[in-house]
BAFIDO-794530 format. One record per residue (C-alpha): residue in one letter; x, y, z. Coordinates in steps of 0.1 Angstrom, whole numbers, padded with zeros to 4 digits, always signed. Layout:
! BAFIDO-794530
AXYZ...
***
This chain:
! BAFIDO-794530
M-0216-0658-0091N-0239-0630-0070I-0218-0593-0076D-0229-0584-0038K-0214-0617-0029F-0179-0614-0049L-0179-0576-0033Q-0183-0586+0003N-0159-0617-0002T-0131-0596-0017I-0138-0568+0010K-0134-0595+0038K-0103-0613+0021H-0085-0579+0017M-0097-0555+0047T-0108-0562+0084L-0135-0539+0097E-0108-0517+0116D-0092-0512+0081L-0123-0497+0063L-0135-0479+0095P-0103-0476+0122T-0107-0461+0151Q-0073-0459+0160M-0040-0448+0142P-0004-0449+0146A+0011-0426+0164Y+0035-0419+0136V+0007-0404+0112N+0009-0377+0140S+0036-0361+0123F+0027-0330+0099A+0045-0349+0068Y+0011-0367+0066F-0014-0339+0067F-0007-0333+0031G-0028-0360+0018T-0054-0354+0038M-0057-0316+0027T-0055-0328-0011I-0088-0352-0003S-0103-0324+0010S-0092-0300-0014L-0107-0323-0036A-0139-0326-0020V-0143-0290-0025I-0138-0292-0061F-0166-0328-0067V-0188-0297-0051T-0188-0268-0064G-0185-0285-0099V-0211-0301-0089V-0231-0267-0085L-0216-0253-0116T-0225-0280-0139I-0262-0278-0132F-0263-0237-0131G-0241-0237-0163P-0214-0212-0175D-0243-0180-0177W-0249-0180-0140W-0211-0184-0127H-0208-0154-0150F-0234-0131-0145T-0244-0140-0109A-0223-0126-0078L-0231-0163-0061G-0225-0178-0093E-0193-0163-0093F-0184-0167-0055V-0186-0206-0064N-0164-0205-0094A-0144-0191-0074M-0138-0217-0047H-0134-0240-0074F-0107-0226-0092W-0089-0220-0060S-0096-0254-0041V-0083-0268-0072E-0048-0244-0068V-0049-0258-0031F-0056-0296-0045Y-0020-0289-0068L-0003-0274-0041S-0013-0303-0013V-0008-0325-0035M+0024-0317-0049L+0036-0316-0011H+0022-0348-0004M+0037-0366-0033T+0071-0349-0023F+0072-0357+0015K+0062-0395+0004F+0088-0394-0024F+0117-0386+0008K+0096-0414+0027A+0101-0437+0002A+0062-0449+0002W+0067-0477-0023R+0085-0496+0010D+0073-0527+0025G+0051-0539-0011R+0035-0504-0015A+0046-0503-0047R+0005-0497-0061T+0001-0474-0038W+0026-0455-0050M+0017-0462-0088N-0018-0453-0080G-0007-0417-0069W+0010-0413-0099A-0016-0417-0120M-0041-0398-0106F-0021-0374-0101A-0012-0375-0141V-0049-0379-0147S-0062-0348-0130I-0031-0324-0151F-0054-0332-0184S-0087-0328-0160G-0067-0291-0149I-0061-0287-0184T-0097-0289-0199G-0110-0272-0170T-0087-0243-0181L-0105-0245-0215L-0147-0244-0197Q-0135-0208-0188G-0159-0195-0215N-0133-0162-0217W-0105-0150-0236D-0078-0169-0222A-0101-0200-0226Q-0102-0195-0263W-0058-0189-0268N-0052-0217-0246S-0074-0237-0266Q-0060-0225-0300Q-0025-0228-0291G-0027-0260-0273K-0048-0277-0302D-0009-0283-0320A+0009-0299-0288F-0024-0323-0281N-0027-0333-0319A+0021-0339-0317I+0010-0361-0292G-0017-0381-0311L-0046-0371-0289G-0062-0339-0317W-0089-0370-0324L-0107-0355-0294G-0116-0321-0307W-0105-0296-0283L-0117-0267-0296N-0152-0285-0292Y-0168-0267-0261T-0192-0303-0256T-0165-0325-0263V-0144-0312-0233L-0173-0304-0210T-0180-0339-0217L-0143-0345-0208H-0136-0326-0176I-0173-0336-0160V-0177-0373-0168F-0143-0388-0183F-0114-0371-0159A-0138-0370-0130A-0153-0403-0129L-0113-0418-0134I-0099-0397-0108L-0132-0405-0084I-0118-0440-0091L-0084-0441-0084V-0089-0415-0052M-0108-0447-0042A-0088-0472-0047H-0056-0451-0031I-0075-0449-0001T-0088-0484-0001F-0049-0497-0006V-0037-0466+0022R-0066-0487+0045S-0055-0523+0037E-0019-0517+0041S-0016-0489+0070P+0002-0454+0064V+0039-0460+0052R+0059-0459+0087P+0091-0436+0088I+0126-0445+0078V+0143-0456+0109I+0182-0460+0109D+0188-0485+0138K+0209-0476+0153K+0228-0512+0170K+0234-0524+0138E+0250-0492+0123T+0272-0490+0153K+0279-0523+0148N+0288-0521+0111N+0309-0495+0118T+0333-0514+0145S+0337-0541+0124Q+0350-0514+0096S+0373-0503+0119S+0386-0541+0128
***
């Protein structure tokens, strides 16, 4: 089958044009609790842009030029904002029971993305090119050996660089695109609403 035709049929089957490019959002999305998902995506976009720039110019640029240090700082603090926002996002979604109404795949996809981002953050720490990075790589190699990941060569700068800017970056990008697709096709999870009439009826039945 033609790949383009297969993709067209798949998109038409699972998503409408309004889902793909929505012009209106549910009123409950205006709640502050739904802000952290957007905050996560925004910080991730800055991470990718600054990461591409750092990759192009290399460590000599971000360690020895003012502009390079600025871009490196933006990359670092965007990562901090990302982890803060993703933790808040997942916390709010937990209390909203975001896996309800057949949204389990979206919930599990979010956890998978968070797990991959942790390893991506570790490799990013090892790429700083300073004493802190060397210390972490030396002390952390035994931990990775213990969980069966020592073969990746955490003391090899080229290996860690490849993992960080190719493998983990591509995996996170795929998971984010899947997550957004799931949210667009299923809509954001609705707030938990207690049926007061049903609750009153149950209380009355218990009293009787």
